[in-house]
C-alpha positions as CSV (number, residue, x, y, z in Angstrom):
1,X,14.0,26.9,48.6
2,X,11.7,25.9,45.7
3,X,10.5,29.5,45.9
4,X,13.7,30.7,44.9
5,X,14.4,28.5,42.3
6,X,11.1,29.3,40.5
7,X,12.0,32.9,40.6
8,X,15.4,32.2,39.0
9,X,13.9,30.0,36.3
10,X,11.2,33.2,35.9
11,X,13.9,35.8,35.2
12,X,15.9,33.5,33.0
13,X,12.6,32.6,30.8
14,X,11.9,36.3,30.8
15,X,15.6,37.3,29.5
16,X,15.5,34.5,27.0
17,X,12.1,35.4,25.6
18,X,13.4,38.9,25.4
19,X,16.0,38.2,23.4
20,X,14.2,36.0,20.9
21,X,11.7,39.1,20.6
22,X,14.8,41.4,19.9
23,X,16.0,38.8,17.4
24,X,12.6,38.6,15.8
25,X,12.3,42.4,15.7
26,X,15.9,42.7,13.8
27,X,14.7,40.1,11.4
28,X,11.8,42.0,10.6
29,X,13.9,45.3,10.3
30,X,16.0,43.3,7.8
31,X,13.2,42.6,5.7
32,X,11.9,45.8,5.6
33,X,15.1,47.2,4.8
34,X,15.9,44.8,1.7
35,X,12.2,45.6,0.5
36,X,12.9,49.5,0.3
37,X,13.4,51.0,-3.1
38,X,16.8,52.3,-4.2
39,X,17.2,55.9,-5.3
40,X,17.8,56.6,-8.6
41,X,21.2,57.6,-10.4
42,X,21.0,61.2,-9.5
43,X,21.5,60.4,-6.0
44,X,24.7,58.9,-6.5
45,X,26.6,61.8,-8.9
46,X,29.1,59.7,-11.0
47,X,32.5,61.2,-11.8
48,X,33.3,62.0,-15.3
49,X,36.8,61.9,-16.8
50,X,37.7,63.7,-20.2
51,X,40.5,64.2,-22.5
52,X,40.1,67.2,-24.9
53,X,42.4,66.6,-27.9
54,X,43.5,68.8,-30.7
55,X,44.5,72.3,-31.8
56,X,44.5,75.9,-30.5
57,X,40.7,75.8,-29.9
58,X,41.4,72.9,-27.2
59,X,44.3,74.9,-25.8
60,X,42.4,78.2,-25.5
61,X,44.1,80.6,-27.5
62,X,42.1,83.9,-27.4
63,X,40.9,83.5,-23.8
64,X,42.0,86.6,-22.1
65,X,42.3,84.6,-18.7
66,X,44.6,82.2,-20.1
67,X,42.9,79.5,-18.3
68,X,42.2,77.1,-21.1
69,X,39.0,78.4,-23.3
70,X,36.1,76.3,-23.3
71,X,37.7,73.5,-21.1
72,X,37.2,75.2,-17.4
73,X,33.8,76.5,-18.7
74,X,32.6,73.1,-20.0
75,X,33.8,71.7,-16.5
76,X,31.9,73.9,-14.5
77,X,28.7,73.4,-16.6
78,X,29.1,69.6,-16.4
79,X,29.5,69.6,-12.6
80,X,26.4,71.6,-12.1
81,X,24.6,68.6,-13.3
82,X,22.7,66.4,-10.6
83,X,23.8,62.9,-11.9
84,X,27.5,64.4,-12.5
85,X,30.0,64.4,-9.9
86,X,33.5,65.8,-10.1
87,X,34.6,66.1,-13.6
88,X,38.3,66.2,-14.7
89,X,39.3,67.2,-17.8
90,X,42.9,66.9,-19.3
91,X,43.6,69.3,-21.8
92,X,46.1,68.3,-24.7
93,X,45.6,71.0,-27.1
94,X,48.3,72.6,-28.8
95,X,48.3,75.5,-31.2
96,X,48.5,75.1,-34.8
97,X,48.2,71.5,-34.7
98,X,46.7,69.7,-37.9
99,X,45.0,66.7,-38.3
100,X,48.0,64.8,-39.3
101,X,50.1,66.5,-36.5
102,X,47.3,65.2,-34.0
103,X,47.2,61.9,-35.3
104,X,51.1,61.7,-35.0
105,X,50.7,63.0,-31.4
106,X,48.4,60.1,-30.6
107,X,50.6,57.6,-31.9
108,X,53.6,58.9,-30.1
109,X,52.9,60.8,-26.8
110,X,52.3,58.3,-23.6
111,X,50.5,61.0,-21.7
112,X,47.9,61.4,-24.4
113,X,47.5,57.7,-24.8
114,X,47.3,57.0,-20.8
115,X,44.5,59.8,-20.5
116,X,42.7,58.4,-23.4
117,X,42.4,54.9,-21.7
118,X,41.7,56.4,-18.4
119,X,38.8,58.8,-20.0
120,X,35.0,58.2,-20.5
121,X,34.9,60.8,-23.0
122,X,37.2,62.4,-26.0
123,X,36.7,65.9,-27.3
124,X,38.0,66.8,-30.6
125,X,39.0,70.2,-32.4
126,X,40.7,69.7,-35.5
127,X,40.5,71.0,-38.9
128,X,40.8,74.4,-38.6
129,X,44.5,74.5,-39.2
130,X,44.3,72.1,-42.2
131,X,42.3,74.8,-44.1
132,X,44.4,77.7,-42.9
133,X,47.3,76.0,-44.5
134,X,45.8,76.2,-47.8
135,X,44.5,79.5,-47.1
136,X,48.0,80.7,-46.7
137,X,49.5,78.9,-49.5
138,X,46.6,80.2,-52.2
139,X,45.8,83.3,-50.9
140,X,44.6,85.7,-52.7
141,X,43.2,83.3,-55.4
142,X,41.5,81.2,-53.5
143,X,38.8,78.5,-55.2
144,X,37.0,75.8,-53.8
145,X,39.4,73.3,-55.7
146,X,42.3,74.4,-53.6
147,X,40.8,72.9,-51.0
148,X,39.6,69.4,-52.3
149,X,43.2,67.5,-51.9
150,X,43.4,68.6,-48.3
151,X,40.0,68.0,-47.3
152,X,40.7,64.2,-48.4
153,X,43.9,64.1,-46.3
154,X,41.8,65.3,-43.5
155,X,39.1,62.7,-43.9
156,X,41.9,60.1,-44.0
157,X,43.8,61.7,-40.8
158,X,40.3,62.1,-38.9
159,X,39.4,58.2,-39.6
160,X,42.8,57.0,-38.3
161,X,42.6,59.3,-35.3
162,X,39.3,58.1,-34.2
163,X,40.2,54.4,-34.8
164,X,43.4,54.9,-32.9
165,X,41.2,56.4,-30.0
166,X,39.1,53.4,-30.1
167,X,41.8,51.0,-30.2
168,X,43.3,52.5,-27.0
169,X,39.8,52.9,-25.3
170,X,37.1,50.7,-27.1
171,X,34.5,52.0,-24.3
172,X,35.2,55.7,-24.8
173,X,32.6,58.2,-26.1
174,X,34.0,60.7,-28.9
175,X,32.7,64.1,-29.5
176,X,34.0,66.2,-32.6
177,X,33.4,69.9,-33.0
178,X,33.4,71.1,-36.3
179,X,35.1,73.9,-37.9
180,X,33.7,77.5,-38.2
181,X,34.6,80.2,-40.9
182,X,36.6,83.5,-39.6
183,X,38.6,83.7,-43.0
184,X,36.4,86.4,-44.5
185,X,39.0,88.7,-42.6
186,X,41.4,87.6,-45.5
187,X,39.4,88.2,-48.4
188,X,35.8,89.8,-48.6
189,X,35.7,88.7,-52.1
190,X,35.9,84.6,-51.1
191,X,32.4,83.8,-51.8
192,X,33.1,80.2,-51.7
193,X,34.6,79.9,-48.2
194,X,31.3,79.3,-46.6
195,X,31.0,76.4,-48.8
196,X,34.5,75.0,-48.2
197,X,33.7,75.3,-44.3
198,X,30.4,73.5,-44.7
199,X,31.9,70.8,-46.8
200,X,34.6,70.3,-44.4
201,X,32.3,69.9,-41.6
202,X,30.1,67.5,-43.8
203,X,33.1,65.7,-44.1
204,X,33.8,65.3,-40.2
205,X,30.1,64.6,-39.3
206,X,29.8,61.7,-41.9
207,X,33.0,60.1,-40.6
208,X,32.0,60.3,-37.0
209,X,28.9,59.2,-37.8
210,X,30.3,56.0,-38.8
211,X,31.3,55.0,-35.2
212,X,29.0,54.2,-32.0
213,X,29.2,56.3,-29.0
214,X,30.0,59.5,-30.7
215,X,28.5,62.8,-31.5
216,X,29.0,65.9,-33.6
217,X,29.0,69.6,-32.5
218,X,28.2,72.3,-34.9
219,X,29.7,75.6,-33.9
220,X,29.6,77.6,-37.4
221,X,26.2,78.9,-36.8
222,X,27.6,80.5,-33.7
223,X,29.8,82.7,-35.4
224,X,27.8,83.0,-38.7
225,X,24.8,84.3,-37.0
226,X,26.0,86.4,-34.1
227,X,25.5,90.2,-34.1
228,X,28.3,90.6,-31.7
229,X,32.4,90.3,-32.1
230,X,33.2,86.6,-31.0
231,X,36.8,86.6,-32.4
232,X,40.0,87.6,-30.5
233,X,41.7,90.4,-31.8
234,X,43.7,88.0,-34.1
235,X,40.3,87.3,-36.0
236,X,40.9,83.9,-35.7
237,X,40.3,82.5,-32.3
238,X,37.5,82.8,-30.0
239,X,37.1,85.4,-27.6
240,X,35.7,84.9,-24.1
241,X,32.2,85.0,-25.1
242,X,33.2,82.9,-28.0
243,X,34.5,80.2,-26.0
244,X,31.3,80.6,-23.7
245,X,28.9,79.8,-26.4
246,X,31.4,76.8,-27.5
247,X,31.5,75.3,-24.1
248,X,27.5,75.6,-23.9
249,X,27.6,73.9,-27.4
250,X,29.8,71.2,-26.4
251,X,27.9,70.7,-23.1
252,X,25.1,69.6,-25.1
253,X,27.2,67.2,-27.2
254,X,28.7,65.6,-24.1
255,X,25.4,65.1,-22.4
256,X,23.4,63.6,-25.4
257,X,26.3,61.1,-26.0
258,X,26.3,60.1,-22.3
259,X,22.5,59.7,-22.2
260,X,22.4,57.5,-25.3
261,X,25.4,55.2,-23.8
262,X,22.9,55.1,-20.6
263,X,20.1,54.4,-22.7
264,X,22.1,51.5,-24.6
265,X,23.3,50.2,-21.1
266,X,19.8,50.1,-19.9
267,X,18.4,47.8,-22.8
């Protein structure tokens, strides 16, 4: 009888010891897991929401596929980056929009306001139609002075556009694309047109630089320096190759502003 009791006691003791050993091993494993180094941000790609605002360049007029100009190209380029997951771009481009009209749309259209509120980045193309309005009203006798009043109005509208976007979403990053010069087609004798476009772009760049988390993207040189035709058959809007180059330039602008935001967050 005593022998049986001894055997039973021995078995129970071994089971208890085994459980304690398992528990100890689990504790050791947990400690080891806690000590592991977490992977960097590229291991967990982050989704990106973008709202595109502006004129026909945002709408994609001139795109032979009618798929949205630079927007789908930019989407594809950004999604190829290791640290960026799914990219969702909402396109609110509208052909013919001037700066005063875009300002009005932001003030009145709930869809635009909701998109701004939910986005990480806003991309703006505006100003070309402001210039075009002056071209149409003063052609063929175009002078630098003809554009100054319109430029001052553009500056006021752009400032209000940026302020309203930030009022809706204080955390949103903003990328402004400059305008380019296709106007030589209207008059080869307008030597001041490059100066006019450069002055308007300087205005846009100076204004957006007054705001944090912003970037200015220059595209005028793309069209000025290219040996190939980058314009649609209307000689105003980009063609497919023009939009491809614009998408590449805007991609750089978006990545730069996101990197800057990330660096500020790490400080």
